[in-house]
C-alpha positions as CSV (number, residue, x, y, z in Angstrom):
1,M,0.0,-0.4,-0.2
2,S,1.4,3.1,-1.0
3,D,1.9,6.1,0.8
4,P,-1.2,8.6,-0.7
5,E,-3.7,5.6,-0.2
6,K,-2.8,5.5,3.6
7,I,-2.8,9.2,4.2
8,N,-6.5,9.0,2.7
9,E,-7.9,6.1,4.3
10,S,-7.0,7.8,7.6
11,E,-8.5,11.1,7.4
12,R,-11.5,9.5,5.9
13,K,-12.0,7.4,9.1
14,E,-11.2,11.2,11.0
15,G,-14.7,12.5,9.4
16,T,-13.2,14.3,6.9
17,D,-13.4,15.6,3.1
18,V,-10.5,15.1,1.4
19,S,-11.7,17.2,-1.5
20,V,-12.1,20.3,0.3
21,H,-9.8,22.9,0.1
22,S,-8.5,26.3,1.9
23,N,-9.0,28.3,-1.2
24,W,-8.2,31.9,0.4
25,G,-4.0,32.1,-1.1
26,P,-5.0,33.7,-4.2
27,K,-7.6,36.2,-2.4
28,L,-5.2,37.4,0.0
29,F,-2.6,37.3,-2.7
30,V,-5.4,40.0,-5.3
31,G,-5.8,41.6,-2.0
32,V,-2.8,42.2,-0.8
33,L,-1.8,43.1,-4.4
34,I,-4.9,46.1,-4.8
35,G,-3.2,47.2,-1.7
36,I,0.3,47.8,-2.5
37,L,-1.1,49.6,-5.9
38,L,-3.7,52.0,-4.1
39,F,-0.5,53.0,-2.0
40,F,1.4,54.2,-5.0
41,Y,-0.8,55.4,-6.4
42,W,-1.8,57.6,-3.3
43,L,2.2,57.9,-3.2
44,L,3.2,59.1,-6.3
45,I,-0.1,60.2,-8.3
46,Y,-2.5,61.6,-5.8
47,S,-0.5,63.5,-3.3
48,G,1.9,64.9,-6.0
49,G,4.9,62.6,-6.4
50,V,7.5,62.9,-4.4
51,T,9.7,66.5,-3.8
52,V,13.1,67.0,-2.4
53,H,13.0,70.2,-0.4
54,H,16.1,72.0,0.2
55,G,16.4,74.3,2.8
């Protein structure tokens, strides 16, 4: 008996569904990407850009 068969049998005995997987990873990636894009929009475009003040 191979190892994946052992894992599947043990999960079936515990009553867990093997076919259900968490999919929050892509949603987290898209959320962070949007947040970074909004931050750089605010930093460079909305606020007038990065300027150097001599004084």
